[in-house]
C-alpha positions as a printed Julia matrix, in Angstrom:
54×3 Matrix{Float64}:
  32.69   26.48  -34.97
  32.16   30.19  -34.45
  32.02   32.04  -31.19
  28.23   32.29  -31.36
  27.84   28.52  -31.72
  30.21   27.94  -28.8
  28.28   30.36  -26.59
  24.96   28.86  -27.64
  26.19   25.33  -26.9
  27.6    26.4   -23.52
  24.29   28.07  -22.64
  22.31   24.95  -23.57
  24.59   22.81  -21.41
  24.15   25.07  -18.38
  21.79   23.44  -15.92
  19.98   26.04  -13.91
  17.97   25.17  -10.82
  14.81   25.56  -12.92
  16.04   23.1   -15.58
  17.03   20.6   -12.89
  13.62   20.94  -11.22
  11.85   20.42  -14.56
  13.99   17.37  -15.34
  13.25   15.84  -11.94
   9.55   16.5   -12.39
   9.62   14.91  -15.84
  11.47   11.87  -14.52
   8.94   11.43  -11.7
   6.07   11.53  -14.21
   7.79    9.02  -16.48
   8.54    6.74  -13.54
   4.88    6.8   -12.47
   3.8     5.99  -16.03
   6.27    3.12  -16.16
   5.05    1.73  -12.83
   1.44    1.96  -13.98
   2.21    0.2   -17.26
   4.11   -2.51  -15.38
   1.13   -3.09  -13.07
  -1.23   -3.23  -16.06
   0.97   -5.83  -17.76
   1.11   -7.9   -14.59
  -2.68   -7.86  -14.27
  -3.05   -8.73  -17.97
  -0.65  -11.66  -17.56
  -2.52  -12.88  -14.48
  -5.87  -12.67  -16.29
  -4.43  -14.49  -19.27
  -3.05  -17.23  -17.03
  -6.45  -17.61  -15.32
  -8.22  -17.79  -18.67
  -6.02  -20.75  -19.62
  -6.84  -22.48  -16.34
 -10.57  -22.35  -17.06
């Protein structure tokens, strides 16, 4: 691996405050999406269970 590749890799691995902020923001968005999908599945399961009761 040449010096350029090593420097490029080291730069990509450097976590600046901006990168950390963006990662946290992305994780919050993904967590909200996951929670919403989980709630949708729960409601779907409840509706399915009620439809079998009828």
